[in-house]
C-alpha positions as CSV (number, residue, x, y, z in Angstrom):
1,M,-13.6,10.3,-32.2
2,L,-10.9,7.2,-31.9
3,P,-12.7,3.8,-29.9
4,G,-9.6,4.8,-28.0
5,L,-5.7,6.8,-27.6
6,E,-3.9,3.4,-29.2
7,I,-1.9,3.9,-32.1
8,G,-2.4,2.7,-35.0
9,G,-2.6,4.7,-39.0
10,A,-6.2,5.5,-38.5
11,E,-5.9,7.1,-35.2
12,M,-2.3,8.4,-36.3
13,L,-4.2,9.9,-39.1
14,V,-6.3,11.3,-36.5
15,A,-4.6,12.9,-34.9
16,R,-2.6,14.5,-37.2
17,L,-5.4,15.8,-39.6
18,C,-6.8,17.8,-36.0
19,A,-3.1,19.6,-35.7
20,E,-3.8,20.7,-39.5
21,L,-8.1,21.1,-38.8
22,R,-6.5,23.8,-35.9
23,V,-4.8,26.0,-38.2
24,L,-7.5,25.6,-40.8
25,G,-9.7,27.5,-37.9
26,C,-11.5,24.8,-37.2
27,A,-11.7,23.9,-33.1
28,A,-10.9,20.1,-33.9
29,E,-10.6,18.1,-30.7
30,V,-10.0,14.4,-30.0
31,V,-12.1,11.7,-27.4
32,G,-11.5,8.3,-26.9
33,L,-14.2,6.5,-26.6
34,T,-12.8,3.8,-24.0
35,G,-9.7,5.1,-22.5
36,G,-6.4,7.0,-23.1
37,G,-3.5,5.2,-24.2
38,P,-0.2,6.1,-26.0
39,L,-1.9,8.3,-28.7
40,E,-1.9,10.6,-25.4
41,S,1.7,12.1,-25.8
42,H,1.4,12.5,-30.2
43,L,-1.6,14.9,-29.1
44,R,0.3,16.9,-27.0
45,A,3.2,17.6,-29.1
46,L,0.6,18.3,-32.2
47,G,-0.8,21.1,-29.9
48,V,-4.5,19.0,-29.9
49,P,-6.6,18.9,-26.8
50,Y,-8.4,15.5,-26.6
51,R,-10.1,14.1,-23.9
52,V,-11.4,10.7,-22.8
53,A,-14.9,9.2,-22.4
54,P,-15.4,9.1,-19.0
55,R,-17.0,5.9,-18.3
56,R,-21.0,5.1,-17.0
57,R,-22.6,2.0,-16.6
58,R,-25.6,2.0,-18.6
59,V,-27.1,-0.7,-21.4
60,P,-24.7,-1.1,-23.9
61,P,-25.1,0.3,-26.8
62,Y,-26.2,3.5,-25.1
63,P,-23.6,6.1,-24.9
64,A,-23.3,7.4,-21.7
65,G,-19.6,8.9,-21.5
66,L,-19.8,10.3,-25.0
67,L,-23.2,12.0,-23.7
68,A,-21.6,13.2,-21.6
69,V,-19.0,14.7,-23.3
70,L,-21.2,16.7,-25.3
71,D,-23.1,18.0,-22.4
72,T,-19.7,20.0,-21.8
73,D,-19.9,21.7,-25.1
74,D,-21.8,23.5,-27.9
75,F,-20.3,21.3,-30.7
76,D,-21.2,22.0,-34.7
77,V,-20.5,18.6,-35.6
78,I,-18.7,15.1,-34.4
79,H,-16.8,13.1,-36.0
80,G,-16.3,9.3,-35.6
81,H,-13.7,7.1,-37.0
82,S,-13.8,3.2,-37.6
83,G,-15.0,1.1,-34.9
84,T,-17.3,4.0,-33.4
85,L,-20.4,3.9,-35.7
86,V,-23.0,2.6,-32.9
87,P,-22.4,5.2,-30.5
88,L,-21.9,7.9,-32.5
89,A,-24.6,8.1,-34.4
90,L,-27.0,7.8,-31.0
91,A,-25.2,10.5,-29.6
92,G,-26.1,12.9,-32.5
93,W,-29.3,11.5,-32.7
94,L,-29.9,12.0,-29.2
95,R,-28.5,15.6,-29.0
96,R,-29.6,16.4,-32.3
97,V,-25.9,17.6,-33.7
98,P,-24.8,16.2,-37.0
99,A,-22.5,13.6,-36.8
100,F,-19.9,11.8,-39.7
101,Y,-18.5,9.1,-40.0
102,T,-15.7,7.3,-41.4
103,E,-15.0,4.3,-42.0
104,H,-10.6,3.5,-42.9
105,G,-11.7,-0.4,-43.1
106,F,-13.1,-4.1,-42.5
107,Y,-11.6,-6.7,-41.1
108,P,-11.2,-9.9,-42.9
109,D,-12.7,-12.2,-40.1
110,E,-15.4,-10.2,-39.0
111,P,-18.5,-12.3,-38.1
112,R,-21.2,-11.6,-40.1
113,H,-23.6,-9.6,-37.8
114,A,-22.0,-6.7,-37.3
115,R,-23.1,-5.7,-40.5
116,Y,-26.5,-5.7,-40.0
117,V,-25.9,-4.0,-36.5
118,E,-24.8,-1.5,-38.6
119,R,-27.2,-0.5,-41.0
120,L,-30.2,1.8,-38.7
121,P,-26.7,3.8,-37.7
122,A,-25.7,4.2,-40.5
123,R,-29.4,6.1,-41.9
124,L,-29.1,8.1,-39.0
125,V,-25.6,9.9,-39.2
126,A,-25.1,13.1,-41.4
127,R,-22.3,11.5,-43.6
128,L,-20.7,8.6,-44.5
129,V,-17.1,8.7,-46.0
130,A,-15.3,6.0,-47.2
131,V,-11.2,6.6,-47.5
132,S,-11.2,4.7,-50.8
133,P,-13.6,4.5,-53.5
134,E,-13.1,0.1,-53.5
135,L,-14.1,0.9,-49.8
136,R,-16.9,3.3,-50.5
137,D,-18.3,0.2,-52.4
138,I,-18.0,-2.1,-50.0
139,M,-19.6,0.1,-47.3
140,V,-22.4,1.0,-49.9
141,R,-22.9,-3.9,-50.1
142,R,-22.2,-3.4,-46.5
143,L,-24.4,-1.6,-45.4
144,A,-27.3,-1.8,-47.9
145,L,-27.0,1.8,-48.7
146,R,-29.3,4.1,-50.3
147,E,-26.5,6.1,-51.6
148,P,-23.1,6.0,-52.1
149,P,-20.9,7.5,-49.5
150,E,-18.5,10.8,-50.0
151,V,-14.8,9.6,-50.9
152,V,-11.8,11.4,-48.3
153,E,-8.5,10.4,-49.4
154,N,-6.2,10.1,-46.4
155,G,-3.7,12.4,-47.1
156,V,0.4,12.6,-45.2
157,S,3.1,15.4,-44.7
158,V,6.1,14.9,-47.3
159,P,8.7,15.1,-44.5
160,P,12.7,16.8,-45.6
161,V,14.5,14.0,-46.8
162,L,16.3,12.3,-44.4
163,D,20.4,13.8,-44.9
164,A,23.4,10.7,-44.9
165,E,24.2,11.2,-41.1
166,R,20.6,10.8,-39.5
167,R,19.9,8.3,-41.9
168,R,23.2,5.9,-40.7
169,A,22.0,6.9,-37.4
170,L,18.5,5.6,-37.7
171,R,19.8,2.4,-39.5
172,A,21.6,1.4,-36.9
173,T,19.7,1.5,-34.0
174,V,17.9,-1.4,-35.7
175,G,21.6,-2.8,-36.2
176,A,21.9,-2.3,-39.6
177,Q,24.7,-1.2,-41.1
178,P,25.3,1.4,-44.2
179,S,25.8,-1.3,-47.1
180,S,22.3,-3.7,-45.9
181,V,20.1,-3.6,-48.0
182,L,17.0,-3.0,-44.8
183,V,13.7,-4.0,-45.7
184,G,11.3,-2.8,-43.6
185,T,7.3,-2.5,-42.2
186,V,5.3,-0.4,-39.8
187,G,1.9,-2.4,-38.6
188,R,0.6,-3.6,-35.6
189,L,1.7,-7.2,-35.2
190,V,-2.1,-8.7,-35.6
191,P,-3.2,-11.7,-38.3
192,V,-4.5,-8.9,-41.2
193,K,-0.9,-7.3,-41.1
194,D,0.0,-11.1,-42.1
195,H,3.5,-11.1,-40.9
196,A,4.5,-14.6,-40.8
197,S,4.5,-14.1,-45.0
198,L,6.4,-11.6,-45.1
199,V,9.2,-13.5,-42.8
200,S,8.2,-16.5,-44.7
201,A,9.0,-14.5,-47.6
202,F,12.5,-12.9,-46.3
203,A,14.2,-16.4,-45.3
204,Q,14.1,-16.6,-48.9
205,V,15.4,-13.4,-49.9
206,A,17.9,-13.9,-47.2
207,A,19.2,-17.3,-48.6
208,M,20.0,-15.0,-52.1
209,V,21.5,-11.5,-50.3
210,P,23.7,-12.3,-47.4
211,D,23.6,-8.7,-46.7
212,A,19.6,-8.3,-46.1
213,R,17.7,-7.3,-43.2
214,L,13.8,-7.3,-42.1
215,V,13.3,-5.0,-39.4
216,I,9.4,-4.8,-38.5
217,V,7.8,-1.5,-36.5
218,G,4.8,-2.9,-34.1
219,E,3.4,-4.3,-31.8
220,G,0.8,-6.6,-31.1
221,T,-0.4,-10.5,-30.3
222,E,1.5,-12.1,-33.3
223,R,4.6,-11.5,-31.2
224,A,5.1,-14.9,-29.7
225,A,3.9,-16.2,-33.1
226,L,6.8,-14.1,-35.6
227,E,9.8,-14.8,-32.7
228,A,9.1,-18.4,-33.1
229,L,9.1,-18.4,-36.7
230,T,12.5,-16.8,-37.9
231,A,14.1,-18.8,-34.9
232,R,12.8,-21.7,-37.2
233,L,13.7,-20.6,-39.9
234,G,17.3,-19.3,-39.0
235,L,16.5,-15.9,-38.9
236,A,18.4,-14.4,-36.0
237,G,20.2,-11.8,-36.4
238,R,18.6,-10.9,-39.6
239,V,15.1,-10.0,-38.6
240,Y,14.6,-7.2,-36.3
241,L,11.7,-7.0,-33.9
242,A,11.7,-3.4,-33.4
243,G,8.0,-3.0,-31.0
244,S,6.5,0.6,-30.9
245,R,8.4,3.6,-32.7
246,A,7.1,7.3,-32.1
247,D,9.7,8.1,-35.2
248,A,8.3,5.1,-37.4
249,A,7.2,7.6,-40.1
250,E,11.4,8.8,-39.9
251,L,12.6,5.7,-39.6
252,A,11.2,4.7,-43.2
253,G,13.4,6.6,-44.8
254,A,16.1,5.0,-43.7
255,F,14.8,1.5,-45.3
256,D,15.5,0.7,-48.2
257,V,12.4,-1.2,-49.5
258,Y,9.6,-0.8,-47.5
259,V,7.2,-3.7,-47.9
260,S,2.9,-3.8,-46.8
261,S,1.9,-7.4,-46.7
262,S,-1.4,-7.2,-45.3
263,R,-4.1,-9.3,-45.6
264,S,-6.5,-6.6,-46.1
265,E,-6.5,-2.7,-45.3
266,G,-8.7,0.5,-46.2
267,M,-5.8,3.6,-47.7
268,P,-3.2,2.1,-45.7
269,M,-1.2,5.2,-43.6
270,A,2.4,3.3,-43.0
271,V,2.1,2.9,-47.1
272,L,1.2,6.5,-47.8
273,E,3.9,7.6,-44.7
274,A,6.8,5.5,-46.4
275,M,5.8,7.0,-50.3
276,A,6.3,10.2,-48.3
277,A,9.4,9.3,-47.2
278,G,10.3,8.5,-50.6
279,C,11.1,4.5,-50.1
280,A,10.7,1.9,-52.6
281,V,7.4,0.6,-51.7
282,I,6.6,-3.6,-52.1
283,A,1.9,-4.2,-51.1
284,T,-0.3,-6.7,-51.5
285,N,-3.0,-5.9,-53.9
286,V,-5.5,-4.9,-51.0
287,G,-7.7,-2.0,-50.7
288,A,-6.2,1.0,-52.0
289,C,-3.0,-0.1,-52.5
290,A,-2.9,-0.3,-56.3
291,Q,-4.3,3.4,-56.2
292,L,-2.1,4.3,-53.8
293,L,1.0,3.3,-55.7
294,E,-0.1,4.1,-59.1
295,Q,-1.4,0.5,-60.4
296,G,2.7,0.0,-60.0
297,A,4.0,3.3,-61.9
298,A,5.3,3.7,-58.2
299,G,6.1,1.0,-56.8
300,R,5.1,-3.2,-56.8
301,V,2.2,-4.5,-55.8
302,V,1.7,-8.5,-55.5
303,P,-1.0,-11.2,-54.1
304,A,-1.8,-11.4,-51.3
305,T,-1.1,-14.4,-48.8
306,D,1.7,-15.0,-51.2
307,P,5.5,-14.9,-50.3
308,T,6.9,-16.4,-53.5
309,A,5.9,-13.4,-55.0
310,L,6.9,-11.4,-52.2
311,A,10.0,-12.8,-52.3
312,D,10.3,-12.9,-55.7
313,A,9.4,-8.9,-55.4
314,I,12.1,-7.6,-52.5
315,L,14.9,-9.6,-54.1
316,A,14.6,-7.9,-56.9
317,L,14.4,-4.1,-55.6
318,A,17.1,-5.6,-53.8
319,R,18.9,-6.1,-56.4
320,D,18.5,-3.4,-58.3
321,P,19.6,-0.1,-56.4
322,D,18.8,2.2,-59.3
323,E,15.1,1.2,-59.6
324,R,14.8,1.7,-55.7
325,G,15.6,4.9,-56.5
326,R,13.1,5.6,-59.3
327,L,10.5,4.1,-57.6
328,G,11.4,5.7,-54.2
329,A,11.2,8.8,-56.3
330,A,8.0,8.1,-58.2
331,A,6.5,7.6,-53.7
332,R,7.8,10.6,-52.8
333,A,6.3,12.8,-55.5
334,R,2.8,10.7,-55.9
335,A,2.6,11.5,-52.4
336,E,2.6,15.3,-52.5
337,T,0.8,15.9,-55.3
338,R,-2.1,13.3,-54.8
339,Y,-2.2,12.3,-51.2
340,S,-1.2,16.0,-49.4
341,L,-2.6,16.3,-45.8
342,R,-4.1,19.6,-45.7
343,A,-6.5,18.8,-49.2
344,C,-7.5,15.7,-46.6
345,A,-8.1,18.5,-44.5
346,R,-9.6,20.8,-46.6
347,R,-12.3,18.5,-47.7
348,Y,-13.3,17.0,-44.5
349,L,-13.5,20.9,-43.3
350,D,-15.5,22.0,-46.7
351,L,-18.1,18.6,-45.6
352,Y,-18.4,19.9,-41.8
353,Q,-19.0,23.5,-43.0
354,R,-22.2,22.4,-45.4
355,V,-23.7,20.2,-42.6
356,A,-23.2,23.2,-40.2
357,R,-24.6,25.7,-42.2
358,G,-27.5,22.9,-42.2
359,R,-27.6,22.0,-46.4
360,G,-26.2,18.3,-45.3
361,S,-28.6,15.1,-45.5
362,A,-28.8,12.0,-43.9
363,A,-26.8,8.8,-45.6
C-alpha cells in the first residue's frame, strides 16, 4: 500500500514489484490510502489490480478506509511503504494480519516529533524493511529498535539498449540535437531534490560547453522558482523543464549524463533506472548513492549542495565521451547483476511466506 497513487520513485517501484510478484505466483495488489492519481494508468498497463481505500470520517489515526479494504478479502499479509506506517500497523494489529513496512527514506526537514509518533507502530508490524544498509542504521536510531530492520535493496529491470533512431527521437522531444551534450535528471520538483544546485552548476557548464543542454523531468512545487532561476542565470533555451513524462525511464537512456542532485535519498529509483539504461551517472553522496555507483567505479559521486563540485563533475564528463561510455557500461552491468527487479521480488516473497507460515517475529 501507498499513501496515494501519485507518481514518484517508490510508487513506480511498488507498481513494478507487484507485477513481478504476480509473475511469481503472489496475488499482489496496490491500495492507495488517500486517493487515486496518475499511477493508476501505470498499474493498469502492468496488469496490477488496485483500489483506493474508501474515505471514512473517523478520529485520526484510526485507519477506517484501510480496515474496510481488509474486510473485503482474506489477506495473508499487508505491506506498506513510506508514509503508511501508522495506519498500516494499527490495521494489521486490529485485524490480526501480518504487516510489513518498507522505508524508502526520510526528508531532512521532517519534524522531530515524527520519530516518536512512529516508535510504537514500528513495534506492531511483523517486519520492518530498509532499502539500504545506511537507511537501516538510521531507522534503528530513529525508531529506537531492539533489532535492526531487514534490508531489501530496490530492483530495476534492465531495458534493451536504445537504437540510434529511437535515441535521436527521444532527444528531439526535449529540444536536443544529436550533437548536443544532454544532461538530464528525473524527479519531483521539491526542495529535497535540490534542482536549484543543479541549475546553478549547469550555468557554469553552459559557459564552457556551448552545445550542452539540461532537461529536468518532473513536476512539483519548485517549478516556478526553477523557471525564475533559469531566467536569472540567462539559461533560456539551454534548460528545458519537461514536466512529468510516462517515458521518463526510457528517456534516461537518451541522456549523455544523468545527475541526481538530492540533499537526501534512500536508494533512488531514478538513479537505478539511469544506470540500467546505460547512462553515465553523477550523484550526490547521500543515502545509498555511493553504494549504487560502487564508490565511484560505476559513476561519479560529489558532495551535496555544492554546485561547483557538481559543475566540475558534469564538465569533466561533457568533455570526455569515452569516459561517459565506460561509466555507462559499468553502471548498466552493475544494475543487471546486483539490482535486478526479480531478485528484489523474490526477497520480499520469501519474507511474506516465512511470516505467513508463522515463523516471523515482531520488530
